[in-house]
ZADO-1210 file (C-alpha; in nm, 4 decimals, padded with zeros to 6 digits):
<atoms>
<atom x="08.6186" y="14.5191" z="21.0249" code="MET" pos="1"/>
<atom x="08.6598" y="14.1693" z="21.1663" code="SER" pos="2"/>
<atom x="08.9430" y="13.9219" z="21.1074" code="TYR" pos="3"/>
<atom x="09.0437" y="13.5584" z="21.1202" code="LYS" pos="4"/>
<atom x="09.3891" y="13.4187" z="21.1954" code="TRP" pos="5"/>
<atom x="09.5111" y="13.3505" z="20.8436" code="ARG" pos="6"/>
<atom x="09.4222" y="13.6950" z="20.7096" code="THR" pos="7"/>
<atom x="09.4574" y="13.9162" z="21.0176" code="CYS" pos="8"/>
<atom x="09.6973" y="14.2143" z="21.0166" code="PRO" pos="9"/>
<atom x="10.0639" y="14.1496" z="21.0921" code="THR" pos="10"/>
<atom x="10.0403" y="14.3490" z="21.4151" code="GLU" pos="11"/>
<atom x="09.7949" y="14.0972" z="21.5605" code="ILE" pos="12"/>
<atom x="10.0150" y="13.8017" z="21.4664" code="LYS" pos="13"/>
<atom x="10.3191" y="13.9813" z="21.6056" code="ASN" pos="14"/>
<atom x="10.1373" y="14.0407" z="21.9343" code="PHE" pos="15"/>
<atom x="10.0572" y="13.6700" z="21.9673" code="ILE" pos="16"/>
<atom x="10.4132" y="13.5804" z="21.8671" code="SER" pos="17"/>
<atom x="10.5383" y="13.8094" z="22.1440" code="HIS" pos="18"/>
<atom x="10.3148" y="13.6339" z="22.3987" code="ILE" pos="19"/>
<atom x="10.4426" y="13.2949" z="22.2866" code="HIS" pos="20"/>
<atom x="10.8062" y="13.4039" z="22.3072" code="LYS" pos="21"/>
<atom x="10.7745" y="13.5564" z="22.6543" code="GLU" pos="22"/>
<atom x="10.5755" y="13.2756" z="22.8163" code="ILE" pos="23"/>
<atom x="10.8241" y="13.0231" z="22.6766" code="THR" pos="24"/>
<atom x="11.0983" y="13.2102" z="22.8614" code="LYS" pos="25"/>
<atom x="10.8985" y="13.2148" z="23.1842" code="ILE" pos="26"/>
<atom x="10.8267" y="12.8419" z="23.1897" code="ILE" pos="27"/>
<atom x="11.1791" y="12.7443" z="23.0804" code="ASN" pos="28"/>
<atom x="11.0890" y="12.5747" z="22.7510" code="ASP" pos="29"/>
<atom x="10.8401" y="12.3382" z="22.9169" code="ASP" pos="30"/>
<atom x="10.5713" y="12.4345" z="22.6647" code="LEU" pos="31"/>
<atom x="10.3974" y="12.1473" z="22.4850" code="VAL" pos="32"/>
<atom x="10.1894" y="12.3759" z="22.2699" code="GLY" pos="33"/>
<atom x="10.0296" y="12.7183" z="22.2327" code="PHE" pos="34"/>
<atom x="09.6811" y="12.7352" z="22.0833" code="TYR" pos="35"/>
<atom x="09.4236" y="12.9837" z="21.9605" code="LEU" pos="36"/>
<atom x="09.0475" y="12.9439" z="21.9806" code="HIS" pos="37"/>
<atom x="08.7561" y="13.1888" z="21.9814" code="GLY" pos="38"/>
<atom x="08.6823" y="13.4700" z="21.7373" code="SER" pos="39"/>
<atom x="09.0293" y="13.5056" z="21.5839" code="LEU" pos="40"/>
<atom x="09.0452" y="13.1324" z="21.5084" code="ALA" pos="41"/>
<atom x="08.6922" y="13.1142" z="21.3651" code="MET" pos="42"/>
<atom x="08.6643" y="13.4617" z="21.2133" code="GLY" pos="43"/>
<atom x="08.4878" y="13.7627" z="21.3605" code="GLY" pos="44"/>
<atom x="08.7741" y="13.9086" z="21.5649" code="PHE" pos="45"/>
<atom x="08.7084" y="14.2796" z="21.6187" code="ASN" pos="46"/>
<atom x="09.0290" y="14.4620" z="21.7223" code="PRO" pos="47"/>
<atom x="08.8229" y="14.7175" z="21.9144" code="ASP" pos="48"/>
<atom x="08.6334" y="14.4723" z="22.1331" code="SER" pos="49"/>
<atom x="08.7349" y="14.1062" z="22.1007" code="SER" pos="50"/>
<atom x="08.9509" y="13.9056" z="22.3399" code="ASP" pos="51"/>
<atom x="09.2401" y="13.6912" z="22.2252" code="LEU" pos="52"/>
<atom x="09.1388" y="13.3428" z="22.3418" code="ASP" pos="53"/>
<atom x="09.4432" y="13.1256" z="22.4099" code="LEU" pos="54"/>
<atom x="09.5377" y="12.7933" z="22.5675" code="LEU" pos="55"/>
<atom x="09.8825" y="12.6798" z="22.6755" code="ALA" pos="56"/>
<atom x="09.9851" y="12.3259" z="22.7684" code="VAL" pos="57"/>
<atom x="10.2961" y="12.2351" z="22.9685" code="THR" pos="58"/>
<atom x="10.4635" y="11.9059" z="23.0498" code="ASN" pos="59"/>
<atom x="10.4802" y="11.9772" z="23.4215" code="GLN" pos="60"/>
<atom x="10.2424" y="12.1590" z="23.6542" code="SER" pos="61"/>
<atom x="10.3258" y="12.5233" z="23.7194" code="LEU" pos="62"/>
<atom x="10.4939" y="12.6251" z="24.0416" code="THR" pos="63"/>
<atom x="10.3507" y="12.9136" z="24.2417" code="VAL" pos="64"/>
<atom x="10.6488" y="13.1266" z="24.1410" code="GLN" pos="65"/>
<atom x="10.5814" y="13.0618" z="23.7720" code="LYS" pos="66"/>
<atom x="10.2148" y="13.1525" z="23.8205" code="LYS" pos="67"/>
<atom x="10.3193" y="13.4825" z="23.9751" code="ARG" pos="68"/>
<atom x="10.5613" y="13.5549" z="23.6913" code="GLU" pos="69"/>
<atom x="10.2907" y="13.4773" z="23.4365" code="LEU" pos="70"/>
<atom x="10.0424" y="13.6989" z="23.6218" code="ALA" pos="71"/>
<atom x="10.2905" y="13.9877" z="23.6159" code="ALA" pos="72"/>
<atom x="10.3485" y="13.9373" z="23.2426" code="PHE" pos="73"/>
<atom x="09.9797" y="13.9291" z="23.1517" code="PHE" pos="74"/>
<atom x="09.9009" y="14.2289" z="23.3720" code="LEU" pos="75"/>
<atom x="10.1554" y="14.4221" z="23.1672" code="LYS" pos="76"/>
<atom x="10.0627" y="14.2768" z="22.8274" code="THR" pos="77"/>
<atom x="09.6849" y="14.2300" z="22.8263" code="SER" pos="78"/>
<atom x="09.4983" y="14.5307" z="22.6845" code="ASN" pos="79"/>
<atom x="09.8170" y="14.6522" z="22.5194" code="SER" pos="80"/>
<atom x="09.6396" y="14.6604" z="22.2799" code="PRO" pos="81"/>
<atom x="09.4199" y="14.3473" z="22.2962" code="TYR" pos="82"/>
<atom x="09.2679" y="14.1845" z="22.6056" code="PRO" pos="83"/>
<atom x="09.3929" y="13.8317" z="22.6676" code="ILE" pos="84"/>
<atom x="09.2103" y="13.5311" z="22.8071" code="GLU" pos="85"/>
<atom x="09.4358" y="13.2288" z="22.8564" code="ILE" pos="86"/>
<atom x="09.4340" y="12.9052" z="23.0532" code="SER" pos="87"/>
<atom x="09.7352" y="12.6859" z="23.1324" code="TYR" pos="88"/>
<atom x="09.7002" y="12.3108" z="23.1676" code="LEU" pos="89"/>
<atom x="09.9524" y="12.0317" z="23.2041" code="ASN" pos="90"/>
<atom x="09.9597" y="11.6939" z="23.0318" code="ARG" pos="91"/>
<atom x="09.8341" y="11.5057" z="23.3365" code="GLU" pos="92"/>
<atom x="09.5213" y="11.7225" z="23.3543" code="GLN" pos="93"/>
<atom x="09.4428" y="11.6392" z="22.9923" code="LEU" pos="94"/>
<atom x="09.5144" y="11.2669" z="23.0141" code="LYS" pos="95"/>
<atom x="09.1783" y="11.1539" z="23.1523" code="ASN" pos="96"/>
<atom x="08.8931" y="11.3881" z="23.0659" code="TRP" pos="97"/>
<atom x="08.6743" y="11.5169" z="23.3456" code="GLN" pos="98"/>
<atom x="08.4150" y="11.7927" z="23.3550" code="HIS" pos="99"/>
<atom x="08.4714" y="12.0518" z="23.4858" code="PRO" pos="100"/>
<atom x="08.8336" y="12.0286" z="23.3834" code="CYS" pos="101"/>
<atom x="09.1208" y="12.1202" z="23.6206" code="PRO" pos="102"/>
<atom x="09.3766" y="12.3815" z="23.5180" code="PHE" pos="103"/>
<atom x="09.6980" y="12.5334" z="23.6556" code="ASP" pos="104"/>
<atom x="09.6587" y="12.9030" z="23.5816" code="PHE" pos="105"/>
<atom x="09.4091" y="13.1391" z="23.4212" code="HIS" pos="106"/>
<atom x="09.4269" y="13.5024" z="23.3197" code="TYR" pos="107"/>
<atom x="09.1517" y="13.7304" z="23.1955" code="SER" pos="108"/>
<atom x="09.0725" y="14.0943" z="23.2614" code="GLU" pos="109"/>
<atom x="08.8144" y="13.9764" z="23.5150" code="PHE" pos="110"/>
<atom x="09.1068" y="13.8553" z="23.7288" code="TRP" pos="111"/>
<atom x="09.3222" y="14.1672" z="23.6903" code="ARG" pos="112"/>
<atom x="09.2429" y="14.3332" z="24.0228" code="GLU" pos="113"/>
<atom x="09.2879" y="14.0092" z="24.2164" code="ARG" pos="114"/>
<atom x="09.6310" y="13.9462" z="24.0700" code="TYR" pos="115"/>
<atom x="09.7392" y="14.3073" z="24.1159" code="VAL" pos="116"/>
<atom x="09.6483" y="14.2821" z="24.4833" code="ASN" pos="117"/>
<atom x="09.8301" y="13.9497" z="24.5321" code="ASP" pos="118"/>
<atom x="10.1486" y="14.0791" z="24.3698" code="LEU" pos="119"/>
<atom x="10.1496" y="14.4234" z="24.5298" code="LEU" pos="120"/>
<atom x="10.0629" y="14.3000" z="24.8779" code="LYS" pos="121"/>
<atom x="10.2715" y="13.9839" z="24.8594" code="GLY" pos="122"/>
<atom x="09.9673" y="13.7704" z="24.9376" code="THR" pos="123"/>
<atom x="09.8724" y="13.4297" z="24.7971" code="TYR" pos="124"/>
<atom x="09.4940" y="13.4460" z="24.7971" code="GLU" pos="125"/>
<atom x="09.4620" y="13.3743" z="24.4243" code="PHE" pos="126"/>
<atom x="09.8157" y="13.2928" z="24.3108" code="LEU" pos="127"/>
<atom x="09.8846" y="12.9802" z="24.5103" code="ASN" pos="128"/>
<atom x="09.9156" y="12.5996" z="24.4899" code="GLU" pos="129"/>
<atom x="09.5429" y="12.5315" z="24.4625" code="GLU" pos="130"/>
<atom x="09.4181" y="12.3461" z="24.1553" code="ILE" pos="131"/>
<atom x="09.0844" y="12.4810" z="24.0393" code="ASN" pos="132"/>
<atom x="08.8403" y="12.3631" z="23.7753" code="THR" pos="133"/>
<atom x="08.6631" y="12.5541" z="23.4999" code="ASP" pos="134"/>
<atom x="08.3418" y="12.4344" z="23.3290" code="PRO" pos="135"/>
<atom x="08.4146" y="12.6690" z="23.0365" code="ASP" pos="136"/>
<atom x="08.7101" y="12.4535" z="22.9306" code="LEU" pos="137"/>
<atom x="08.4718" y="12.1954" z="22.7851" code="ALA" pos="138"/>
<atom x="08.3534" y="12.4597" z="22.5397" code="ALA" pos="139"/>
<atom x="08.7050" y="12.5886" z="22.4717" code="HIS" pos="140"/>
<atom x="08.8366" y="12.2398" z="22.3932" code="PHE" pos="141"/>
<atom x="08.5406" y="12.1608" z="22.1677" code="THR" pos="142"/>
<atom x="08.5935" y="12.4793" z="21.9676" code="ILE" pos="143"/>
<atom x="08.9686" y="12.4157" z="21.9573" code="LEU" pos="144"/>
<atom x="08.9202" y="12.0598" z="21.8303" code="ASN" pos="145"/>
<atom x="08.6750" y="12.1737" z="21.5634" code="LYS" pos="146"/>
<atom x="08.8162" y="12.5082" z="21.4511" code="ARG" pos="147"/>
<atom x="09.1201" y="12.5978" z="21.6598" code="GLY" pos="148"/>
<atom x="09.4707" y="12.6975" z="21.5546" code="ILE" pos="149"/>
<atom x="09.7969" y="12.5466" z="21.6737" code="CYS" pos="150"/>
<atom x="10.0230" y="12.8517" z="21.6923" code="VAL" pos="151"/>
<atom x="10.3233" y="12.6494" z="21.8091" code="ALA" pos="152"/>
<atom x="10.4004" y="12.3025" z="21.9390" code="GLY" pos="153"/>
<atom x="10.2275" y="11.9666" z="21.9099" code="GLU" pos="154"/>
<atom x="09.9126" y="11.9282" z="21.6980" code="PRO" pos="155"/>
<atom x="09.5764" y="11.9854" z="21.8669" code="ILE" pos="156"/>
<atom x="09.4611" y="11.6297" z="21.8004" code="VAL" pos="157"/>
<atom x="09.7643" y="11.4887" z="21.9843" code="ASP" pos="158"/>
<atom x="09.7189" y="11.7030" z="22.2958" code="VAL" pos="159"/>
<atom x="09.3517" y="11.7680" z="22.3675" code="PHE" pos="160"/>
<atom x="09.0836" y="11.5128" z="22.4524" code="PRO" pos="161"/>
<atom x="08.7540" y="11.4812" z="22.2712" code="THR" pos="162"/>
<atom x="08.4831" y="11.6386" z="22.4862" code="VAL" pos="163"/>
<atom x="08.1524" y="11.4493" z="22.5095" code="PRO" pos="164"/>
<atom x="07.8613" y="11.6386" z="22.3579" code="ARG" pos="165"/>
<atom x="07.6805" y="11.6350" z="22.6918" code="SER" pos="166"/>
<atom x="07.9718" y="11.8146" z="22.8609" code="ASP" pos="167"/>
<atom x="07.9911" y="12.0734" z="22.5824" code="TYR" pos="168"/>
<atom x="07.6203" y="12.1432" z="22.6182" code="ILE" pos="169"/>
<atom x="07.6579" y="12.1685" z="22.9953" code="SER" pos="170"/>
<atom x="07.9352" y="12.4219" z="22.9436" code="SER" pos="171"/>
<atom x="07.7561" y="12.6483" z="22.6971" code="ILE" pos="172"/>
<atom x="07.4261" y="12.6343" z="22.8843" code="MET" pos="173"/>
<atom x="07.5800" y="12.8134" z="23.1816" code="GLY" pos="174"/>
<atom x="07.6590" y="13.1147" z="22.9656" code="ASP" pos="175"/>
<atom x="07.3257" y="13.0791" z="22.7861" code="PHE" pos="176"/>
<atom x="07.1334" y="13.1133" z="23.1118" code="LYS" pos="177"/>
<atom x="07.3437" y="13.4115" z="23.2159" code="ASP" pos="178"/>
<atom x="07.2676" y="13.5778" z="22.8830" code="CYS" pos="179"/>
<atom x="06.8945" y="13.5227" z="22.9236" code="LEU" pos="180"/>
<atom x="06.9159" y="13.7089" z="23.2543" code="ARG" pos="181"/>
<atom x="07.1411" y="13.9898" z="23.1319" code="CYS" pos="182"/>
<atom x="07.0175" y="14.0507" z="22.7767" code="ILE" pos="183"/>
<atom x="06.8893" y="14.3992" z="22.8566" code="GLU" pos="184"/>
<atom x="07.2208" y="14.5053" z="23.0151" code="GLU" pos="185"/>
<atom x="07.4460" y="14.3639" z="22.7390" code="ASP" pos="186"/>
<atom x="07.2277" y="14.3057" z="22.4332" code="PRO" pos="187"/>
<atom x="07.5004" y="14.2547" z="22.1723" code="VAL" pos="188"/>
<atom x="07.7009" y="13.9882" z="22.3555" code="TYR" pos="189"/>
<atom x="07.3955" y="13.8142" z="22.4946" code="CYS" pos="190"/>
<atom x="07.1890" y="13.8017" z="22.1742" code="VAL" pos="191"/>
<atom x="07.4780" y="13.6601" z="21.9726" code="LEU" pos="192"/>
<atom x="07.5548" y="13.4005" z="22.2374" code="ASN" pos="193"/>
<atom x="07.1994" y="13.2735" z="22.2757" code="VAL" pos="194"/>
<atom x="07.1671" y="13.2493" z="21.8971" code="ILE" pos="195"/>
<atom x="07.4822" y="13.0419" z="21.8630" code="ARG" pos="196"/>
<atom x="07.3693" y="12.8049" z="22.1383" code="VAL" pos="197"/>
<atom x="07.0380" y="12.7653" z="21.9548" code="TYR" pos="198"/>
<atom x="07.2196" y="12.7024" z="21.6255" code="TRP" pos="199"/>
<atom x="07.4387" y="12.4359" z="21.7814" code="TYR" pos="200"/>
<atom x="07.1472" y="12.2536" z="21.9412" code="LEU" pos="201"/>
<atom x="06.9427" y="12.2774" z="21.6225" code="LYS" pos="202"/>
<atom x="07.2066" y="12.1854" z="21.3639" code="GLU" pos="203"/>
<atom x="07.5277" y="12.0932" z="21.5487" code="GLY" pos="204"/>
<atom x="07.7250" y="12.3900" z="21.4168" code="VAL" pos="205"/>
<atom x="08.0175" y="12.5321" z="21.6162" code="ILE" pos="206"/>
<atom x="08.0093" y="12.9022" z="21.5306" code="SER" pos="207"/>
<atom x="08.1583" y="13.2371" z="21.6150" code="SER" pos="208"/>
<atom x="07.9312" y="13.5117" z="21.7462" code="LYS" pos="209"/>
<atom x="07.9428" y="13.6910" z="21.4114" code="GLU" pos="210"/>
<atom x="07.8532" y="13.3741" z="21.2202" code="GLU" pos="211"/>
<atom x="07.5654" y="13.3105" z="21.4606" code="ALA" pos="212"/>
<atom x="07.4316" y="13.6602" z="21.4079" code="GLY" pos="213"/>
<atom x="07.4395" y="13.6210" z="21.0305" code="ASN" pos="214"/>
<atom x="07.2679" y="13.2827" z="21.0610" code="TRP" pos="215"/>
<atom x="07.0005" y="13.4424" z="21.2777" code="GLY" pos="216"/>
<atom x="06.9348" y="13.7058" z="21.0125" code="LEU" pos="217"/>
<atom x="06.8352" y="13.4440" z="20.7568" code="VAL" pos="218"/>
<atom x="06.6844" y="13.1817" z="20.9882" code="THR" pos="219"/>
<atom x="06.4904" y="13.3472" z="21.2703" code="LEU" pos="220"/>
<atom x="06.1375" y="13.4755" z="21.2081" code="PRO" pos="221"/>
<atom x="06.1192" y="13.8045" z="21.0189" code="GLN" pos="222"/>
<atom x="05.9873" y="13.9879" z="21.3242" code="GLU" pos="223"/>
<atom x="06.3352" y="13.9631" z="21.4821" code="PHE" pos="224"/>
<atom x="06.5291" y="14.0806" z="21.1771" code="ASN" pos="225"/>
<atom x="06.5634" y="14.4433" z="21.2848" code="THR" pos="226"/>
<atom x="06.6888" y="14.3512" z="21.6308" code="THR" pos="227"/>
<atom x="06.9418" y="14.0979" z="21.5033" code="VAL" pos="228"/>
<atom x="07.0578" y="14.3389" z="21.2304" code="SER" pos="229"/>
<atom x="07.1318" y="14.6017" z="21.4939" code="LYS" pos="230"/>
<atom x="07.3165" y="14.3475" z="21.7052" code="VAL" pos="231"/>
<atom x="07.5337" y="14.2315" z="21.4147" code="VAL" pos="232"/>
<atom x="07.5993" y="14.5904" z="21.3126" code="GLY" pos="233"/>
<atom x="07.7026" y="14.6812" z="21.6650" code="SER" pos="234"/>
<atom x="07.9309" y="14.3793" z="21.6961" code="TYR" pos="235"/>
<atom x="08.1102" y="14.4140" z="21.3625" code="THR" pos="236"/>
<atom x="08.1501" y="14.7913" z="21.3628" code="SER" pos="237"/>
<atom x="08.1391" y="14.8845" z="21.7328" code="GLN" pos="238"/>
<atom x="07.8728" y="15.1383" z="21.6397" code="ASN" pos="239"/>
<atom x="07.7143" y="15.2670" z="21.9593" code="ASP" pos="240"/>
<atom x="07.4409" y="15.4466" z="21.7677" code="ALA" pos="241"/>
<atom x="07.2087" y="15.1448" z="21.7783" code="TYR" pos="242"/>
<atom x="06.9489" y="15.1474" z="22.0510" code="GLU" pos="243"/>
<atom x="06.7495" y="14.8524" z="22.1824" code="PHE" pos="244"/>
<atom x="06.4182" y="14.8519" z="22.3615" code="THR" pos="245"/>
<atom x="06.3573" y="14.6113" z="22.6471" code="ASP" pos="246"/>
<atom x="06.0482" y="14.4884" z="22.4660" code="GLU" pos="247"/>
<atom x="06.2300" y="14.3778" z="22.1492" code="GLU" pos="248"/>
<atom x="06.5054" y="14.2086" z="22.3479" code="LEU" pos="249"/>
<atom x="06.2621" y="14.0214" z="22.5710" code="ILE" pos="250"/>
<atom x="06.0593" y="13.9012" z="22.2711" code="ARG" pos="251"/>
<atom x="06.3721" y="13.7635" z="22.1057" code="LEU" pos="252"/>
<atom x="06.4976" y="13.6169" z="22.4323" code="ARG" pos="253"/>
<atom x="06.1722" y="13.4371" z="22.5032" code="ASP" pos="254"/>
<atom x="06.1504" y="13.2981" z="22.1494" code="TYR" pos="255"/>
<atom x="06.5022" y="13.1514" z="22.1588" code="ILE" pos="256"/>
<atom x="06.4586" y="13.0257" z="22.5157" code="ALA" pos="257"/>
<atom x="06.1471" y="12.8346" z="22.4112" code="ASP" pos="258"/>
<atom x="06.3234" y="12.6897" z="22.1054" code="CYS" pos="259"/>
<atom x="06.6242" y="12.5779" z="22.3095" code="VAL" pos="260"/>
<atom x="06.4040" y="12.4252" z="22.5769" code="GLU" pos="261"/>
<atom x="06.2282" y="12.2233" z="22.3086" code="GLY" pos="262"/>
<atom x="06.5591" y="12.0958" z="22.1714" code="LEU" pos="263"/>
<atom x="06.6825" y="11.9900" z="22.5151" code="LEU" pos="264"/>
<atom x="06.3779" y="11.7760" z="22.5926" code="VAL" pos="265"/>
</atoms>
């Protein structure tokens, strides 16, 4: 079963409330706002597989010590029980939009080993004063502005800039190209992502992966119905019984790639 924020179980809301409470302590009440985007905001959150997609905004930039405290907290909290992906930005970074957007701190499970090493070894290879940029933030902000949730703090419209359509497309096309390459290795994630990019370019709809899959079932040519049905079934139920052939995935991939290319011309 999948969920959205307003109707999700209390345990999910309590988990997010716990994150908010603890990070507020760490940054000494400097939090402007705490925001939810992604599958739980739009609907389609699967407790067995989905990330919690979060954004936090502060008044001041984070010190290295605060970054290390946040890293320690998320290493302990993420995957207990839900994986967390969160980016921290300060007001100055949001004042004048640029793509890719700078940020202060990021945590996802992809970064776990790096942060563990920095904290255990006392090194500063990843947790340091450097300001990095992330092209994915253009997509996160667009989704947040359209369908996001303000969990606490100032309203979304008062904090986040409007992202130009060209920057949003640039952001989602990076993942789209990765999915075209990796569709045979990760068919469920990749099929749903390429479909939702196609849907956006075709009709301007900002969708969750589950919504995109359901749209694909009624919109794509009938020859792809079985493949998309298996993908949606796998995503919503985490049923590993579905099998995919390389041939069916490549046919679907090539069809959507051609459609997207035509829309980008």
